C-alpha positions as CSV (number, residue, x, y, z in Angstrom):
1,M,234.8,-31.5,-17.9
2,A,234.1,-28.8,-15.8
3,E,230.8,-30.1,-14.8
4,T,231.9,-33.2,-13.7
5,S,234.9,-31.5,-11.9
6,S,231.9,-29.6,-10.0
7,E,230.4,-32.7,-9.2
8,R,233.8,-34.6,-7.6
9,V,233.1,-31.5,-5.4
10,Q,230.2,-31.5,-4.3
11,K,230.8,-35.2,-4.2
12,F,233.8,-34.5,-1.9
13,F,231.9,-31.6,0.2
14,H,228.7,-34.3,1.0
15,D,231.5,-37.4,2.0
16,L,232.5,-34.8,4.6
17,E,229.3,-32.9,5.9
18,F,228.3,-37.5,6.1
19,H,231.9,-38.0,8.2
20,K,231.1,-35.6,10.0
21,A,228.1,-36.2,11.2
22,I,230.1,-40.0,11.8
23,L,232.3,-38.1,13.6
24,T,230.1,-35.8,15.6
25,T,227.9,-39.2,17.0
26,C,230.6,-40.6,18.0
27,T,231.7,-37.9,19.9
28,N,228.8,-37.6,21.6
29,L,228.5,-41.0,22.3
30,Y,232.2,-41.5,23.1
31,A,231.0,-38.6,25.8
32,A,228.2,-40.4,27.3
33,L,229.8,-43.6,27.6
34,S,232.0,-41.1,29.7
35,Q,230.1,-39.5,32.1
36,R,228.1,-43.2,32.3
37,F,231.2,-45.4,33.3
38,T,232.1,-42.4,35.6
39,S,228.9,-43.0,36.7
40,L,228.9,-46.3,37.4
41,D,232.6,-46.0,39.4
42,N,231.4,-43.4,41.4
43,S,228.5,-45.9,42.1
44,L,231.0,-48.6,42.7
45,H,233.0,-47.1,44.7
46,Q,230.1,-45.5,47.4
47,K,228.7,-49.1,47.8
48,S,232.3,-50.3,48.2
49,Q,232.9,-47.5,51.3
50,S,229.3,-48.1,52.5
51,L,230.0,-52.0,52.4
52,H,233.5,-51.5,54.2
53,S,232.1,-49.2,56.6
54,K,228.9,-52.1,57.6
55,F,231.6,-54.8,57.4
56,Q,233.5,-52.5,60.3
57,S,230.6,-51.5,61.9
58,L,229.5,-55.9,62.0
59,E,233.4,-56.9,62.3
60,S,232.7,-54.2,66.1
61,R,229.6,-55.5,67.5
62,S,230.2,-58.6,66.5
63,H,233.8,-58.1,68.4
64,Q,231.5,-56.1,71.2
65,T,228.9,-58.9,71.4
66,L,231.4,-61.2,71.9
67,Q,233.1,-59.7,75.1
68,E,229.6,-59.9,76.8
69,L,228.9,-63.2,76.2
70,R,232.2,-64.2,77.7
71,L,231.3,-61.8,80.6
72,R,228.0,-63.1,80.8
73,H,229.0,-66.6,80.8
74,T,231.8,-66.0,83.3
75,S,229.5,-64.3,85.0
76,I,227.4,-67.6,85.6
77,P,228.5,-69.2,88.5
78,E,228.3,-65.6,90.1
79,R,225.0,-64.4,89.4
80,E,223.8,-68.3,90.1
81,S,225.1,-67.7,93.6
82,A,223.1,-64.7,94.2
83,A,220.1,-65.5,92.5
84,A,220.2,-68.7,95.2
85,A,221.0,-66.6,98.1
86,L,218.2,-64.4,97.4
87,I,215.9,-67.2,97.2
88,S,216.6,-69.0,100.2
89,D,216.3,-65.8,101.7
90,Q,212.7,-64.5,100.6
91,T,212.1,-68.3,101.1
92,N,213.0,-67.8,104.5
93,A,211.3,-64.9,104.8
94,A,208.3,-65.8,103.6
95,L,208.0,-69.4,105.5
96,S,208.6,-67.2,108.1
97,D,205.6,-65.0,108.0
98,I,203.6,-68.5,107.0
99,R,204.3,-69.6,110.7
100,K,203.4,-66.1,112.6
101,P,200.3,-64.0,112.1
102,L,200.1,-61.4,111.4
103,P,199.7,-57.4,113.8
104,A,197.0,-56.6,115.8
105,N,197.2,-53.3,112.7
106,P,199.8,-54.1,110.7
107,D,200.7,-50.6,108.6
108,L,200.8,-50.3,104.6
109,S,203.8,-51.4,103.6
110,T,204.0,-54.2,106.3
111,T,200.7,-56.0,104.3
112,L,201.7,-55.8,101.1
113,K,205.6,-57.5,101.7
114,C,204.3,-59.9,103.4
115,L,201.1,-61.2,101.3
116,S,203.9,-61.3,98.4
117,R,206.3,-63.3,100.1
118,K,203.5,-65.3,100.6
119,M,202.8,-65.7,96.7
120,D,199.0,-65.3,97.8
121,S,197.5,-63.2,94.6
122,S,194.1,-63.8,96.2
123,A,195.1,-62.1,98.9
124,L,196.8,-59.2,97.8
125,L,193.9,-58.8,95.1
126,R,191.5,-58.3,98.2
127,F,193.4,-56.2,100.6
128,I,194.4,-53.5,97.6
129,V,191.1,-53.5,97.0
130,S,189.9,-52.6,100.9
131,K,192.6,-50.0,100.9
132,R,191.0,-48.5,97.5
133,K,190.2,-44.8,99.4
134,E,194.2,-45.2,100.0
135,S,195.7,-45.5,95.9
136,A,198.4,-42.8,96.1
137,S,200.2,-44.6,99.4
138,L,200.0,-48.0,97.4
139,R,201.2,-47.5,94.4
140,A,204.4,-45.9,96.1
141,E,204.9,-49.4,98.3
142,I,203.8,-51.6,95.6
143,S,206.8,-52.4,93.6
144,A,209.3,-52.5,97.1
145,S,206.5,-55.3,98.4
146,I,205.9,-57.2,94.7
147,S,210.1,-57.3,94.7
148,E,209.9,-59.5,98.0
149,A,207.8,-62.0,96.5
150,V,210.2,-65.6,95.7
151,D,208.8,-64.9,91.9
152,P,206.9,-61.4,91.8
153,P,206.3,-61.9,87.7
154,R,204.0,-64.8,88.3
155,L,203.0,-62.9,91.3
156,V,201.6,-61.0,89.1
157,L,200.5,-63.5,86.5
158,D,198.3,-65.0,89.0
159,A,196.0,-61.8,90.2
160,V,195.2,-60.3,86.1
161,E,194.1,-65.0,86.3
162,E,192.1,-64.9,88.7
163,F,190.8,-61.4,86.5
164,L,190.5,-63.1,83.7
165,N,188.7,-65.6,85.2
166,C,186.4,-63.0,87.3
167,K,185.6,-61.8,83.7
168,L,184.3,-65.1,82.6
169,A,182.0,-65.3,85.6
170,K,181.3,-62.1,85.5
171,S,181.6,-61.5,88.9
172,G,184.0,-58.6,91.2
173,V,185.8,-57.5,87.5
174,T,185.9,-53.9,89.1
175,D,187.5,-53.5,91.2
176,K,189.9,-56.6,90.5
177,R,190.3,-54.8,87.4
178,W,191.8,-51.9,89.0
179,A,193.8,-53.6,92.0
180,C,195.1,-55.7,89.0
181,G,196.0,-52.8,87.4
182,I,198.4,-51.7,89.7
183,L,200.8,-54.5,90.1
184,I,200.6,-54.9,86.6
185,Q,202.6,-50.8,86.7
186,A,205.2,-53.0,89.4
187,L,206.4,-54.8,86.0
188,F,206.1,-52.2,83.4
189,P,208.5,-50.2,82.6
190,E,209.4,-46.3,83.5
191,S,209.6,-44.6,80.8
192,G,209.1,-44.8,77.2
193,G,211.1,-45.3,73.4
194,G,214.3,-46.3,74.5
195,A,213.6,-47.8,78.0
196,K,214.4,-51.3,78.5
197,R,212.0,-53.9,80.0
198,P,212.1,-56.3,82.0
199,E,213.6,-59.5,81.1
200,F,212.0,-62.4,82.4
201,S,212.2,-67.0,82.1
202,R,210.7,-68.2,78.9
203,R,208.3,-70.3,80.9
204,I,206.9,-67.1,82.0
205,V,206.7,-65.0,78.9
206,E,204.7,-68.1,77.6
207,R,202.9,-68.1,80.0
208,A,201.7,-64.1,79.7
209,V,201.1,-65.3,76.1
210,G,198.5,-67.8,77.3
211,L,196.9,-65.4,79.3
212,V,197.0,-62.6,76.8
213,E,195.7,-64.5,74.0
214,L,192.6,-64.9,76.7
215,W,192.4,-61.7,77.6
216,K,192.5,-60.6,73.3
217,V,189.1,-62.6,73.1
218,Q,187.6,-61.7,76.0
219,M,188.1,-57.6,74.7
220,D,187.2,-58.2,71.1
221,E,184.3,-59.4,72.1
222,E,183.8,-55.7,73.9
223,S,184.5,-54.6,71.4
224,E,182.2,-55.4,68.8
225,N,179.5,-54.3,71.6
226,G,181.6,-51.3,73.2
227,T,181.3,-52.5,76.4
228,I,184.9,-52.4,76.6
229,G,186.4,-49.8,79.3
230,A,189.4,-47.5,78.6
231,A,191.4,-48.8,81.8
232,E,191.6,-52.6,81.1
233,V,192.9,-51.3,77.3
234,V,196.1,-49.9,78.7
235,M,196.6,-52.6,81.0
236,F,195.8,-55.1,78.1
237,L,199.1,-53.2,75.8
238,Q,201.1,-52.2,79.4
239,M,201.2,-55.9,79.6
240,V,202.0,-56.7,75.6
241,V,204.7,-54.3,76.0
242,C,206.2,-55.5,79.4
243,F,206.2,-59.0,78.2
244,G,207.5,-57.9,75.0
245,L,204.8,-59.6,73.2
246,R,204.3,-57.3,70.3
247,S,205.1,-59.4,67.4
248,M,201.6,-61.1,68.4
249,F,199.1,-58.2,66.6
250,H,199.0,-56.3,63.6
251,D,199.8,-52.7,63.4
252,D,195.9,-51.5,62.8
253,Y,195.2,-53.3,65.6
254,L,196.6,-51.7,68.5
255,R,196.8,-48.9,66.6
256,K,192.5,-49.3,67.3
257,F,193.7,-48.9,70.0
258,V,195.4,-45.9,70.3
259,M,193.2,-43.9,69.0
260,E,190.3,-45.0,70.5
261,F,191.5,-44.1,73.8
262,A,194.2,-41.4,73.1
263,S,193.5,-38.8,75.6
264,R,194.5,-41.5,78.6
265,R,196.9,-40.3,80.2
266,D,199.8,-43.2,79.9
267,M,198.9,-44.4,76.1
268,A,201.1,-41.3,74.6
269,K,204.2,-43.4,76.3
270,L,202.8,-46.7,76.1
271,A,202.4,-45.8,71.6
272,A,206.0,-44.6,71.9
273,M,206.9,-48.3,73.1
274,L,204.6,-50.2,71.0
275,E,207.3,-49.8,68.4
276,F,204.4,-47.8,65.5
277,G,207.8,-46.3,63.6
278,D,207.4,-44.4,60.9
279,K,203.4,-44.9,61.0
280,M,203.2,-42.9,64.3
281,I,203.5,-39.9,62.2
282,D,199.9,-41.4,60.7
283,I,198.8,-41.2,64.3
284,I,200.0,-38.3,65.3
285,D,198.4,-36.5,61.8
286,E,195.0,-37.9,62.5
287,L,195.0,-36.9,66.4
288,V,195.3,-33.7,65.5
289,K,192.6,-34.0,62.1
290,N,190.0,-35.2,65.3
291,G,191.2,-31.6,66.7
292,K,193.6,-33.2,69.6
293,E,196.7,-30.5,69.0
294,V,196.9,-31.5,72.9
295,E,197.4,-35.2,72.8
296,A,198.8,-34.8,69.4
297,V,201.7,-32.7,71.3
298,Y,202.0,-35.8,73.7
299,F,202.3,-38.3,71.3
300,A,204.8,-36.0,68.7
301,S,207.6,-35.5,72.2
302,E,207.0,-39.3,73.1
303,S,207.3,-41.1,69.9
304,G,210.3,-37.9,68.5
305,F,208.6,-36.4,66.3
306,T,209.2,-32.6,67.8
307,E,210.7,-30.9,65.0
308,R,208.0,-31.9,62.4
309,F,205.0,-31.4,65.0
310,P,205.5,-27.8,67.1
311,P,204.1,-28.1,70.5
312,V,203.6,-24.3,69.8
313,D,201.9,-24.6,66.5
314,L,200.1,-26.9,68.2
315,L,198.7,-25.3,71.1
316,R,198.6,-22.0,69.6
317,S,196.1,-23.7,67.0
318,C,194.0,-24.9,69.6
319,L,193.6,-22.1,71.4
320,R,192.6,-20.1,68.5
321,N,189.7,-23.2,67.3
322,Y,188.7,-23.8,71.4
323,K,186.8,-20.3,71.1
324,K,185.7,-21.0,68.0
325,N,184.4,-24.2,69.2
326,A,182.6,-22.5,72.1
327,A,180.5,-19.7,70.5
328,T,179.2,-22.9,67.6
329,M,177.8,-24.6,71.1
330,S,176.5,-21.6,72.5
331,K,174.5,-20.8,69.5
332,K,173.0,-24.4,68.9
333,G,171.5,-24.5,71.6
334,N,170.5,-21.0,71.6
335,N,172.5,-19.0,73.9
336,S,170.4,-21.0,76.5
337,Q,171.9,-21.4,80.2
338,A,172.6,-24.9,79.9
339,A,174.8,-24.1,76.9
340,T,175.8,-21.3,78.2
341,D,177.3,-23.7,81.0
342,D,177.9,-26.8,78.7
343,S,180.4,-24.0,76.4
344,T,182.1,-22.5,79.6
345,T,183.1,-26.3,81.4
346,L,184.5,-26.3,77.1
347,E,186.7,-23.6,77.3
348,L,187.9,-24.2,80.8
349,N,188.9,-27.4,80.3
350,T,190.7,-26.8,77.2
351,I,192.5,-24.2,78.5
352,K,193.4,-26.7,81.7
353,A,194.7,-28.8,79.4
354,I,196.7,-26.5,77.7
355,I,197.7,-24.9,80.8
356,K,199.3,-28.3,81.9
357,C,200.7,-29.2,78.6
358,V,203.0,-26.0,78.8
359,E,204.2,-27.2,82.0
360,D,204.4,-30.4,81.8
361,H,206.5,-29.9,78.1
362,K,208.2,-26.3,79.8
363,L,207.4,-24.4,76.6
364,E,206.6,-20.7,79.0
365,P,208.9,-19.4,77.4
366,E,207.5,-20.0,74.5
367,F,203.9,-19.9,75.0
368,N,202.3,-17.5,77.9
369,L,200.3,-18.4,80.5
370,D,199.7,-15.2,82.3
371,N,196.3,-14.9,80.0
372,L,195.4,-18.1,80.3
373,R,195.6,-18.6,84.0
374,K,193.4,-15.1,84.5
375,R,191.0,-16.8,81.9
376,V,190.8,-19.6,83.9
377,T,190.5,-17.6,87.5
378,Q,188.0,-15.7,85.6
379,L,185.9,-18.5,84.4
380,E,185.6,-21.1,87.8
381,K,184.5,-18.0,89.6
382,T,181.7,-16.6,87.2
383,K,180.7,-20.6,87.6
384,A,180.9,-21.0,90.7
385,E,178.7,-17.4,91.4
386,R,176.3,-19.4,88.7
387,K,176.4,-22.4,90.5
388,K,175.5,-20.3,93.8
389,S,172.7,-18.5,92.4
390,A,171.0,-20.6,90.9
391,T,170.6,-22.6,94.3
392,P,167.0,-22.4,95.4
393,G,166.9,-20.3,98.9
394,K,165.7,-21.8,102.2
395,P,161.5,-20.5,103.3
396,K,162.0,-18.9,106.4
397,K,161.2,-20.2,110.1
398,R,157.8,-18.8,111.1
399,G,159.7,-16.3,114.6
400,I,157.8,-18.3,117.6
401,R,157.3,-15.3,120.6
402,S,157.6,-16.1,124.2
403,G,155.2,-18.8,125.6
404,G,155.2,-21.0,122.9
405,V,152.9,-19.2,121.2
406,S,153.6,-19.1,117.5
407,S,153.6,-15.4,115.7
408,S,150.1,-15.3,113.5
409,R,151.8,-13.8,111.1
410,P,152.6,-16.2,108.0
411,A,155.7,-16.9,107.5
412,K,156.9,-15.7,103.8
413,A,157.0,-18.2,100.9
414,A,160.4,-18.8,99.6
415,K,161.6,-16.6,96.2
416,F,162.4,-18.5,93.3
417,N,163.3,-17.5,89.8
418,P,161.3,-19.6,87.6
419,H,164.1,-19.9,84.9
420,Q,166.7,-20.2,87.5
421,S,165.1,-22.7,89.3
422,S,164.3,-25.0,86.3
423,S,167.6,-24.8,84.9
424,S,168.8,-25.8,88.6
425,S,166.8,-28.5,88.6
426,R,167.9,-30.0,85.2
427,R,171.5,-29.9,86.4
428,N,170.1,-31.6,89.4
429,L,168.3,-34.3,87.7
430,T,171.0,-34.6,85.4
431,P,174.4,-34.9,86.4
432,S,176.4,-31.9,84.1
433,L,178.4,-33.3,81.3
434,Q,182.2,-32.1,81.2
435,P,183.6,-32.3,77.7
436,S,187.1,-33.0,77.5
437,P,189.6,-30.9,76.5
438,S,190.1,-32.9,72.7
439,A,186.5,-32.9,72.1
440,R,186.7,-30.2,69.6
441,F,184.2,-28.5,67.2
442,P,184.3,-27.5,62.8
443,G,188.2,-26.0,62.3
444,T,190.8,-27.0,60.0
445,F,194.5,-27.5,59.4
446,N,197.9,-27.0,58.0
447,Y,200.9,-28.0,57.9
448,P,203.7,-26.5,55.1
449,S,203.5,-30.1,54.3
450,Q,200.3,-30.2,53.3
451,T,199.6,-29.5,49.2
452,I,195.8,-29.2,50.0
453,Y,194.6,-24.9,50.6
454,D,191.3,-23.9,51.1
455,A,191.1,-20.1,50.4
456,S,188.6,-19.2,52.5
457,A,190.1,-21.3,56.1
458,T,190.5,-19.0,58.4
459,A,194.0,-17.1,59.6
460,N,195.0,-20.8,61.2
461,P,198.4,-22.1,60.5
462,Y,197.3,-25.3,60.3
463,A,193.7,-24.5,57.8
464,A,192.6,-26.6,55.5
465,A,195.6,-29.1,55.4
466,Y,193.3,-32.0,55.4
467,G,190.7,-31.1,53.2
468,A,188.1,-31.2,56.0
469,A,186.5,-29.7,58.7
470,H,186.0,-31.9,61.6
471,T,182.7,-31.1,64.2
472,Q,181.9,-32.9,67.6
473,S,178.5,-32.6,69.2
474,P,178.9,-32.5,72.5
475,A,176.0,-35.2,72.5
476,G,178.9,-37.3,70.8
477,M,181.5,-36.8,73.3
478,T,182.2,-40.2,74.6
479,Q,182.4,-40.6,79.0
480,Q,185.9,-41.6,79.5
481,H,186.6,-37.9,78.3
482,Y,183.7,-35.8,80.0
483,S,182.7,-37.7,83.5
484,L,184.4,-41.3,85.5
485,P,184.4,-44.2,83.7
486,V,182.1,-47.1,85.6
487,D,185.7,-48.8,86.7
488,N,187.4,-46.0,88.1
489,L,184.3,-46.0,91.0
490,G,184.4,-47.6,94.4
491,P,182.1,-48.7,96.5
492,S,180.4,-46.1,97.5
493,G,181.6,-43.4,94.5
494,Y,184.6,-43.1,95.4
495,R,186.9,-41.8,93.1
496,S,190.2,-43.5,92.7
497,T,193.6,-42.2,91.4
498,T,194.5,-45.2,89.2
499,S,192.5,-44.3,86.2
500,Y,194.8,-42.7,84.9
501,V,192.9,-40.0,84.3
502,G,194.3,-36.7,85.1
503,Q,194.8,-35.6,88.9
504,S,196.3,-32.5,88.2
505,S,193.9,-28.8,89.0
506,Y,194.1,-28.9,85.2
507,G,192.0,-30.6,83.9
508,V,191.7,-34.5,83.0
509,Y,195.1,-34.4,80.8
510,D,198.0,-35.4,83.8
511,Y,200.6,-36.6,82.1
512,G,203.1,-34.7,83.5
513,N,202.5,-36.9,86.6
514,A,202.6,-40.4,84.4
515,T,205.9,-41.3,86.7
516,L,205.4,-45.2,86.3
517,S,206.4,-47.5,88.9
518,T,209.0,-50.0,88.3
519,Y,210.3,-53.4,88.9
520,Q,213.6,-54.0,88.6
521,P,214.1,-58.2,89.2
522,P,216.2,-59.8,91.3
523,Y,217.6,-62.1,88.9
524,T,218.2,-61.2,85.4
525,V,217.2,-64.7,82.8
526,D,218.3,-64.3,79.0
527,Q,215.3,-64.3,77.1
528,S,217.3,-64.5,73.9
529,S,216.2,-68.1,73.0
530,Y,212.1,-66.5,73.2
531,R,210.6,-64.2,70.7
532,G,206.8,-63.2,72.3
């Protein structure tokens, strides 16, 4: 009987344990379900609030858009009258110019306006080419002049078509490329980022599409042959931006041009206006990997990524790397005179580029330039003295006695230093390289966001971030970095300012002076029904 009671007690406790386990499981399940439902409720509440906010924003934008449409609709008669009056005035002015001959010695502005009113693109191109030595004055006058035309965008497209035909005929390409670039720039938006491009009629945009497609075919052939010019690439991209033809091209196609000619003065603004979005971060990263920190500063500034790519850090990295690059260049050349000259040129160009970049972005409080300016003065003085000492002396003339009898004393032979003469003749026979400030030699970089580190890296804050050193020998420098491209020279070797290469005393970079000419069309045509 006692055993039976004990078994019953044990069974009772076993049942209690079983029910306890069930209660614990139910309690945990209830807590999990409660938490899950609470989370779902919060998520639904947040989404509901987000949708409500979006609906309110959409309603506000719709109301604003409808109001703008009503205003535009009510302003159509006034705009039509203004456009008709403007066209009438411009037509009368053009007819008046056609009827009367040009004055004997017309000034630059008068001639440009007269040819623009006549819509004579061929004569306008010829005149611009003839005034190539006055490029600064041309750029100052061209926007106001073409605004006098009855249809300014058509005038520019006529010039572009003539230039493309010249390319097909392979005749007079260089001069017309330069002149056509000035006209295209007159229609180009003033600045990057949120700049609003001009609006053109559907017919004009369709014609621009046809010309850009033809141009693309020609550029693809030149790219394969390695003969494509940097100035022409800038013109092409300006056409794409100005006429809203971005959707015609894949990102990789445009990025190839941007990366290849990143050192061009206008390229940072063009890249920002080509709307690469977050892919711009990859472009700037690649510039830094390739040792183009100065270009990266301009790209980051134009695209709004200066927090991710601090300009001062990039410039300090550039400053550290160029010293190693210059030392490497001298060492590879066995410290010869030519290698020393190239090293000095690299250092001078790099320092000037850094100074120009700091001045453009107003970074003087964070980046002291006093020592760099002193170094520039010292290097320029050293180069001038070396150039002067390398010039062979002129032999002295024989003395002439009275009566016209020459002295019996033989003239002294000019003294030449054999090493000096060899160096001089080498520099005279071969154009001296002007390495770009963007040309870099082995160096490593590191960003805080990277996770690859090299224990042997130097104190460079960008060291080893990309896991590989970037190298570029002097022989591998492209011509556009250290000398003028062919299309930047006039008939007599004149250097044109429209090459888009910097004109400042601080080297090839001139982003700060890259203020672009603008054209505000006298009329605005709704282009909402067309998408380039």
